[in-house]
LOTIGU-323388 format. One record per residue: residue number from 0; residue in one letter; y, z, x of N, C-alpha, C, O, CB in turn. Coordinates in steps of 0.001 Angstrom, whole numbers, plus 500000, padded with zeros to 6 digits. Glycine has a CB too. Example, Ala and Ser with C-alpha at 12.3 -4.5 7.8 and 13.67 -1.06 7.14 Angstrom:
residues 2
   k r    n_v    n_w    n_u   ca_v   ca_w   ca_u    c_v    c_w    c_u    o_v    o_w    o_u   cb_v   cb_w   cb_u
   0 A 494310 507800 513190 495500 507800 512300 496700 507800 513200 496681 508465 514236 495527 509046 511308
   1 S 497750 507080 512850 498940 507140 513670 500030 507870 512900 501138 508039 513409 499402 505725 514084
This chain:
residues 174
   k r    n_v    n_w    n_u   ca_v   ca_w   ca_u    c_v    c_w    c_u    o_v    o_w    o_u   cb_v   cb_w   cb_u
   0 X 139990 374045 155117 141157 373918 154468 141173 375153 153876 140196 375596 153272 141299 372781 153578
   1 X 142614 375977 154054 142764 377265 153008 141473 377788 152367 141350 377673 151147 143709 376870 151747
   2 X 140311 378464 153237 139691 378735 153037 139215 379969 151619 140276 380544 151372 139675 378678 154061
   3 X 138390 380396 150914 138854 380846 149616 137980 382132 150037 136785 382292 149791 138506 379860 148075
   4 X 138729 382908 150641 138103 384291 151459 138811 385415 150925 140012 385589 151133 138331 384327 153192
   5 X 137971 386316 150124 138301 387608 149427 138270 388742 150419 139180 389393 150931 137298 387906 148252
   6 X 136727 388799 150563 136574 390181 151305 136633 390153 152838 136741 391109 153605 135209 390819 150942
   7 X 136527 388667 153149 136804 388496 154753 138198 387914 155200 138737 386933 154687 135708 387483 155377
   8 X 138616 388545 156064 140281 388356 156514 139960 387738 157736 140929 387909 158476 141373 389851 156744
   9 X 139025 387067 158346 139085 386269 159259 137794 385488 159024 136772 386172 159069 139291 386917 160532
  10 X 137651 384221 158788 136544 383143 158830 135763 383273 160038 134562 383410 159804 137100 381699 158776
  11 X 136120 383272 161401 135476 383485 162620 134281 384962 162162 133285 385155 162859 136863 383828 163966
  12 X 134560 385765 161076 133643 386841 161003 132290 386417 160313 131236 387050 160268 134304 387994 160261
  13 X 132623 385069 159738 131340 384455 158996 130526 383288 159758 129521 382664 159416 131828 383815 157582
  14 X 131312 383223 160891 130824 381908 161993 130059 382424 163210 129127 381871 163795 132224 381029 162694
  15 X 130678 383671 163488 129877 384042 164973 130633 383689 166243 131787 383977 166558 128435 383198 165128
  16 X 129957 383183 166720 130746 382609 168219 131218 381152 167964 131852 380658 168897 129582 382540 169721
  17 X 131007 380305 166769 131608 379316 166597 133144 379203 166658 133774 380169 166228 131165 378992 165620
  18 X 133785 378205 167112 134881 377546 167078 135616 377646 165640 135169 376902 164767 134554 376214 167490
  19 X 136579 378399 165344 137249 378011 163578 138814 377856 163768 139712 378477 164337 136984 379558 162179
  20 X 138687 376746 163022 140426 376565 162781 140800 376650 161433 140208 375786 160787 141058 375104 163248
  21 X 141527 377326 160763 141796 377202 159611 143063 376596 159464 144027 376904 160164 141661 378287 159039
  22 X 143098 375415 158230 144274 374686 158153 144881 375081 156852 144242 375118 155801 144044 373194 158283
  23 X 146240 375398 156978 146722 375632 155386 147540 374489 154887 148318 373904 155640 147682 377001 155185
  24 X 147382 374151 153612 147713 372983 152883 149188 373369 152094 149606 372589 151238 146403 372587 151817
  25 X 149785 374340 152356 150954 374790 151543 152144 373601 152141 152925 373273 151248 151383 376659 151880
  26 X 152360 373016 153293 153388 372068 153646 153037 370792 152971 153856 370341 152170 153528 371887 155169
  27 X 152227 370323 153128 151347 369042 152200 151870 369475 150686 152499 368604 150084 149200 369141 152324
  28 X 151680 370651 150069 152088 370929 148576 153602 370715 148166 154098 369922 147366 151753 372422 148247
  29 X 154146 371632 148932 156010 371513 149222 156064 370065 149497 156379 369371 148530 156813 372518 150806
  30 X 155919 369703 150167 156174 368054 150308 155886 366915 149104 156468 365853 148883 155222 367578 151485
  31 X 154809 367526 148447 154243 366770 147355 155565 367254 145966 156108 366549 145114 152288 367379 147063
  32 X 155665 368403 146208 157103 368874 144984 158333 368438 145230 159190 368471 144347 157498 370461 144858
  33 X 158650 367845 146800 159894 367511 146977 159805 365929 146624 160860 365356 146353 160416 367929 148432
  34 X 158819 365338 146618 158845 364166 146594 158731 364190 144986 159037 363050 144634 157823 363462 147527
  35 X 158443 364937 143895 158706 364718 142262 159858 365176 142126 160073 365209 140915 157780 365420 141191
  36 X 161125 365721 142936 162456 365796 142288 162339 366690 141245 162966 366342 140245 162983 364502 141785
  37 X 161842 367549 141172 161856 368610 140074 162845 369013 140074 163367 368917 138963 161071 369628 140058
  38 X 163697 369645 141105 164834 370265 140972 164816 371802 141710 163819 372325 142207 165103 370274 139473
  39 X 166145 372366 141652 166091 373761 142005 165679 374876 140716 165426 376032 141054 167561 374075 142603
  40 X 165636 374607 139647 165357 375214 138718 164043 375225 138910 163684 376348 138555 165835 374810 137624
  41 X 163096 374601 139278 161521 375231 139473 161152 376402 139711 161569 377084 140648 160872 374780 140393
  42 X 160211 376793 138760 159429 378439 139556 157911 378040 139856 157371 377238 139094 159332 380156 138207
  43 X 157353 378456 140706 155981 378537 141108 155477 379612 140757 156084 380667 140935 155744 378401 142363
  44 X 154354 379569 140229 153298 380782 139851 152028 381192 140569 151043 380455 140536 152788 380528 138604
  45 X 152024 382059 141054 150522 382385 141310 149678 383262 140444 149893 384467 140321 150420 382982 142532
  46 X 148793 382673 139896 147855 383488 139186 147344 384924 139443 146996 385653 138513 146882 382822 139185
  47 X 147304 385393 141043 146620 386513 141490 147146 386831 142938 147730 386153 143783 145085 386263 141431
  48 X 146850 387708 142903 147697 388574 144550 147024 387585 145635 147637 387438 146692 147045 390782 145047
  49 X 145715 386845 145435 145246 386117 146819 146080 384610 146691 145836 383890 147659 143258 385881 146908
  50 X 146798 384141 145918 147538 383081 145877 148761 383467 146258 149455 382548 146694 147524 382464 144725
  51 X 149294 384627 146234 150592 384698 147017 151036 383986 148395 152159 383590 148707 150706 385963 147273
  52 X 150034 383946 149007 150518 383625 150333 150547 381812 150507 150702 381153 151536 149409 384451 151498
  53 X 150371 381429 149336 150621 379469 149079 151921 379725 148402 152989 379355 148889 149248 378314 147778
  54 X 151830 380299 147382 153093 380422 146736 154303 380602 147666 155055 379657 147905 153022 381534 145820
  55 X 154448 381583 148085 155193 382149 148966 156108 380828 149737 157285 380470 149678 154188 383050 149926
  56 X 154658 380248 150610 155107 379614 151629 155737 378176 151042 156638 377503 151543 153951 379504 152669
  57 X 155145 377979 150093 155658 376613 149407 157361 376802 148645 158244 375945 148601 154347 376187 148018
  58 X 157394 378089 148158 158628 378704 147865 159891 378462 148651 161044 378140 148363 158406 379964 147900
  59 X 159292 378715 149649 160171 379300 150999 160606 377705 151531 161791 377508 151802 159000 380427 152443
  60 X 159753 376746 151650 159823 375324 151966 161111 374482 151006 161998 373676 151287 158215 374696 151633
  61 X 160703 375087 149901 161296 374319 148568 162482 374954 148343 163431 374262 147975 160397 374384 147181
  62 X 162639 376255 148503 163616 376568 147897 163437 376938 146189 164191 376600 145277 164450 375510 148233
  63 X 162518 377526 146134 162024 378022 144588 162043 379085 144132 162018 379986 144969 160907 377877 144270
  64 X 162080 379397 143044 162008 380962 142254 160042 380773 142318 159302 379789 142328 163059 381044 139971
  65 X 159753 382593 142358 158135 382556 142284 157927 383679 141468 158697 384627 141317 157263 382688 143747
  66 X 156879 383510 140977 156200 384887 140012 154666 384879 140624 154078 383812 140798 156157 384568 137899
  67 X 154085 386112 140927 152943 386369 141174 152539 387315 140013 153172 388260 139540 152823 386836 142512
  68 X 150983 386681 139580 150508 387664 138626 149540 388696 138998 149130 388620 140156 149974 387022 137614
  69 X 149128 389555 138339 147968 390542 138402 146994 390241 137774 147121 390194 136551 148186 391726 138012
  70 X 145282 389835 138562 144734 389512 137577 143523 390522 137448 143339 391184 138469 144473 388128 137637
  71 X 142700 390760 136443 141686 391679 136263 140347 390513 135924 140462 389771 134949 142138 392891 134937
  72 X 139394 390456 136605 138257 389923 135790 137027 390493 134917 136305 391359 135411 137733 389307 136559
  73 X 136852 390130 133951 136304 390686 133114 134597 390381 133003 133720 391233 132862 137101 390369 132049
  74 X 134412 388773 133121 133728 388168 133082 133454 387133 134316 133931 387237 135446 133946 387887 132077
  75 X 132820 386394 133974 132433 384887 134870 133591 383984 134421 134130 383222 135224 130720 384017 134401
  76 X 134022 384079 132971 135035 382902 132659 135846 383965 131826 135842 383497 130688 134408 381314 131749
  77 X 136182 384541 131817 136893 386088 131091 138005 386782 131882 137663 387892 132290 135688 387390 130966
  78 X 139196 386426 132188 139820 387375 132980 141257 387769 132036 141570 387213 130983 140102 386695 134592
  79 X 141914 388731 132633 143264 389084 131587 144330 388907 132690 143948 389587 133643 143335 390899 130755
  80 X 145414 388338 132965 146438 387945 133837 147585 389031 133235 147518 389600 132146 146815 386191 133746
  81 X 148258 389114 133871 149890 390047 133848 150505 389578 134691 150171 389770 135860 150032 391641 134159
  82 X 151820 388662 134303 152775 387997 134712 154092 388987 135161 155128 388674 134574 153015 387018 133641
  83 X 154194 389941 135950 155449 390490 136137 156709 389887 136227 156660 389218 137259 155386 391055 137039
  84 X 157803 389759 135715 158588 389263 136103 158709 387602 135241 159389 386686 135703 158343 389457 137516
  85 X 157990 387503 134078 157485 386297 133815 159075 385385 133260 159320 384179 133295 156088 386512 132581
  86 X 159885 386497 132798 161164 385902 132198 161876 385150 132801 162923 384709 132325 161976 386670 131844
  87 X 161551 384943 133657 162532 383684 134809 161711 382540 134341 162082 381538 134952 162422 383870 136971
  88 X 160915 382317 133654 160683 380897 133496 161407 380285 132489 161654 379082 132410 159383 380623 133268
  89 X 161853 381467 131455 162430 380387 130351 163422 379065 131005 164184 378813 131938 163485 381347 129191
  90 X 162917 378566 130012 163389 376717 130180 163777 376242 131323 164811 375633 131597 164633 376201 129370
  91 X 162780 376588 132071 162265 375743 133419 161247 375552 133413 160491 376141 132641 162371 376168 134632
  92 X 160729 374397 134522 159768 373909 134828 158884 374669 135532 159420 375271 136463 160036 372985 135299
  93 X 157502 374880 135384 156804 375559 136015 155385 374740 136889 154604 373912 136421 156528 376553 135007
  94 X 155426 375322 138269 154231 374505 138416 153494 375871 139364 153979 376512 140296 154519 372707 139290
  95 X 151791 376017 138509 151102 377217 138692 150136 376056 140564 149710 374929 140814 149800 377879 136641
  96 X 150348 377624 141381 149561 377233 142536 147955 377877 142576 147788 379071 142329 150425 377727 143832
  97 X 147242 377324 142780 146027 378617 143058 144998 377493 144176 144864 376287 144386 144870 379334 141041
  98 X 144450 378781 144654 143550 377820 146225 142309 377033 145095 142120 375820 145001 142357 379429 148010
  99 X 141677 377983 144424 140354 377273 144077 140161 377845 142134 140211 378917 141531 138788 378020 145450
 100 X 139966 376594 141825 140038 376328 140059 138642 376003 139451 138569 374851 139023 141072 374889 139615
 101 X 137942 376472 139367 136234 376404 139227 136340 376077 137347 136316 374929 136901 135160 378423 139833
 102 X 136475 377546 136302 136263 377354 135041 137920 376688 134622 138190 375591 134133 135688 378876 134284
 103 X 138671 377603 134951 140255 377531 134882 140237 378216 133948 140640 377524 133013 141099 376257 134716
 104 X 139833 379937 133355 139859 380512 132609 141703 381240 133331 142793 381235 132759 138320 381258 132403
 105 X 141377 381696 134551 142886 382219 135043 143462 381350 135031 144285 381674 135887 143187 382810 136270
 106 X 143846 380053 134621 144855 379272 134550 145069 379182 133302 146264 379141 133007 144747 378153 135140
 107 X 144274 379132 132379 144432 379096 131045 145332 380399 130312 146169 380361 129410 143008 379002 130543
 108 X 144874 381362 130971 145317 382754 130684 146898 382625 131278 147765 382979 130479 144253 384032 131515
 109 X 147293 382217 132424 148479 381956 132897 149323 380698 131745 150445 380900 131280 148173 381458 134529
 110 X 148762 379850 131553 149810 378846 130921 150127 379622 129560 151228 379518 129018 149153 377141 130639
 111 X 149267 380273 129129 149462 381057 127530 150777 382112 127765 151803 382127 127085 147772 382184 126974
 112 X 150527 382792 128663 151912 383409 129126 152916 382710 129285 153984 383069 128788 151910 383995 130229
 113 X 152829 381722 129906 154010 381080 130399 154682 380470 129295 155864 380124 129311 153729 380092 131444
 114 X 153739 380327 128150 154562 378892 127242 155102 380019 125972 155814 379837 124985 153081 377143 126421
 115 X 154346 381338 126555 155109 382246 125301 156395 382580 125852 157436 382727 125211 154311 383766 124824
 116 X 156240 382684 127063 157675 383201 127746 158726 381916 128011 159489 381871 128976 157331 383994 129382
 117 X 158610 380746 126842 159360 379634 127357 159289 378619 128224 160047 377665 128046 160082 379952 127672
 118 X 158523 378617 129148 158523 377644 129957 158451 376135 129627 157533 375700 128932 157663 377940 130636
 119 X 159574 375214 130205 159424 374112 129908 158720 373042 129878 158633 372157 129026 159885 373946 130113
 120 X 158113 373222 131099 157042 372079 131378 155519 373120 132448 155731 373638 133545 158138 370447 132621
 121 X 154504 373146 131906 153687 374140 133158 152689 372533 133688 152061 371768 132956 152284 376049 132239
 122 X 152872 372481 135096 151766 371856 135818 150886 372604 136794 151064 373813 136945 152282 370838 136503
 123 X 149701 371790 137644 149099 373265 138338 148778 372241 139417 148775 371020 139266 147588 374407 137513
 124 X 148484 372985 140634 148100 372012 141834 147413 373378 142661 147826 374481 143019 149678 371015 142763
 125 X 145908 372493 142751 144793 373255 143308 144299 372853 144832 143822 371771 145174 143619 373077 142320
 126 X 144488 373750 145467 143693 373369 146942 142234 372544 146631 141804 371457 147017 143251 374997 147889
 127 X 141786 373418 145897 140350 372959 145680 139700 373001 144092 139293 374042 143577 139457 373923 146624
 128 X 139686 371924 143553 139368 371782 142345 137534 371799 142370 136827 371274 143229 140169 370396 141800
 129 X 137206 372358 141488 135561 372527 141017 135499 372290 139879 134348 372219 139446 134837 373823 141132
 130 X 136573 372074 138930 136200 372251 137136 135926 370936 136685 136300 369932 137290 137556 372875 136047
 131 X 135418 370930 135855 135150 369647 134755 135650 369670 133842 136402 370539 133400 134030 369367 134254
 132 X 135229 368458 133276 135965 367418 132236 136416 368566 131170 137607 368620 130863 134797 366023 131456
 133 X 135390 369585 130538 135736 370423 129542 136578 371230 130053 137637 371476 129475 134759 371054 128948
 134 X 136245 371780 131230 137514 373111 131399 138986 372491 131831 139979 373213 131910 137042 374378 132861
 135 X 139012 371242 132070 140001 370794 131950 141010 370126 130960 142191 369787 131039 139805 370400 132539
 136 X 140014 370082 129964 140168 369954 128453 141014 371160 127989 141972 371059 127223 138702 369932 127675
 137 X 140531 372391 128566 140607 373753 127636 141889 374167 128676 142654 375057 128303 138908 375043 127545
 138 X 142057 373652 129693 143515 373982 130223 144891 373171 129698 146035 373509 129392 143449 373736 131762
 139 X 144235 372072 129758 145814 371183 128898 146109 371776 127814 147250 372148 127537 145693 369508 128298
 140 X 144762 371973 126843 145090 372523 125452 146001 373981 125487 146755 374314 124573 143590 372792 124655
 141 X 145791 374704 126625 146604 376017 127078 147966 375644 127296 148900 376411 127063 146064 376708 128437
 142 X 148132 374207 127843 149650 374187 128062 149811 373409 129129 150931 372920 129279 150338 375519 128296
 143 X 148668 373074 130206 148810 372592 131390 149069 370936 131468 148124 370175 131678 147630 373042 132086
 144 X 150336 370487 131292 150333 369060 131112 149449 368348 132353 148547 367541 132125 151916 368539 131073
 145 X 149743 368662 133348 149350 367383 134538 148712 368781 135918 149300 369776 136341 151469 366027 135262
 146 X 147605 368335 136183 146786 369121 137444 146840 368055 138367 146800 366840 138170 145086 369663 137177
 147 X 146953 368818 139577 146710 367622 140721 145429 368687 141657 144868 369744 141369 148626 367088 141908
 148 X 145372 367857 142733 144954 369143 143574 144720 368181 145037 144947 366972 144978 143276 370152 142851
 149 X 144307 368745 146181 144171 368406 147240 142595 367914 147144 141726 368489 146489 144624 369459 148167
 150 X 142355 366254 148258 141211 365828 148574 140190 366395 149116 139222 365655 149291 141353 365106 149091
 151 X 140039 368057 149615 138907 368584 149773 137966 368723 149352 137028 369309 149893 138914 369172 149893
 152 X 137973 367973 147743 136275 367727 147218 136770 366708 146298 137909 366904 145874 135222 369201 146338
 153 X 136166 365676 145903 136446 364659 145560 136685 365203 144308 135980 366109 143863 135623 363630 145813
 154 X 137699 364687 143650 137976 365148 142066 138997 364383 141098 140106 364061 141524 138548 366611 142088
 155 X 138646 364131 139935 139499 363272 139266 141156 363505 139417 142003 362669 139099 139073 363379 137858
 156 X 141444 364955 140028 142953 365157 140031 143591 365066 141257 144764 365352 141499 143320 366397 139524
 157 X 142336 364449 142380 143321 364246 143893 144494 363652 143990 144767 362590 143431 142733 363474 144903
 158 X 145232 364283 144683 146500 363779 144747 147439 363994 145836 148522 363442 146030 147040 364147 143758
 159 X 146784 364978 146584 147066 365447 147836 146219 364934 149030 145002 364972 148853 146983 366805 147754
 160 X 146618 364514 150083 145554 363779 151101 145932 364648 152295 146969 365119 152763 145772 361926 151411
 161 X 144604 364650 152585 144353 366274 153754 144396 365351 155197 144817 365964 156178 142192 367455 153543
 162 X 144006 363977 155394 144165 363265 156228 145155 363826 157348 144764 364260 158432 144458 362180 155634
 163 X 146440 363762 156956 147264 363793 157909 146852 365299 158953 146562 365390 160146 148772 363727 157156
 164 X 146982 366245 157953 146562 367881 158647 145559 367577 159266 145658 367807 160471 146154 369229 157676
 165 X 144334 367020 158844 143297 367137 159777 143188 366342 161005 142595 366687 162027 142252 366951 159155
 166 X 143766 365333 160821 144334 364149 162251 144712 365196 163132 144082 365644 164090 145932 362886 161981
 167 X 146353 365689 162473 146693 366563 163437 145930 367747 164259 146003 368061 165447 147545 367012 162917
 168 X 145258 368222 163305 144384 369506 164013 143238 368817 165278 143120 369217 166437 143275 370438 162523
 169 X 142500 367698 164619 141656 367207 165759 142522 366430 166813 141882 365964 167755 140494 366255 165208
 170 X 143632 366255 166805 144150 365731 168214 145208 366746 168752 146024 366352 169586 144870 364178 168094
 171 X 145228 368071 168297 145561 368818 169360 147148 369801 168711 147702 370832 169094 145784 367602 170814
 172 X 147420 368790 167556 149180 369069 167440 149381 370168 166461 150431 370575 165963 150156 367643 166810
 173 X 148112 370577 166284 148307 372392 165603 147464 373203 166098 147472 374385 165757 148028 372707 163965
């Protein structure tokens, strides 16, 4: 589900002759946000160009505005993020969507920018959550009020269940 690929365009390149099916979690994320009834003033934020595919798909499905960041990695736990068009978040609820959260440094940078821009609230949805309790605390300190993730990896933030997506793929419905 949503493999974290940067330099490989196709998962089949990594597995050779094996059959590979890549599943997308965007619909499940969108359904989660619809159930939240956050409203039409919601803004989705992708912290970097790799997140664009999820953010655009979810935004399209729920009719939300979005902003995509530009990230420059300085080290393993140090990044610089710019959010062109961030003024759209003023007095609006924001959900950051990312595929993989390990240390949370990218999310912390985004949250700090979003707070300065006047976001009403900041939440995070991750496809794959690998961050530990200390990293989660730092993200909370940076302004992330709630974090949710899919259950692709067992984590305390698991709230979006992939079972329906995987079952549909196994039964040939996808």
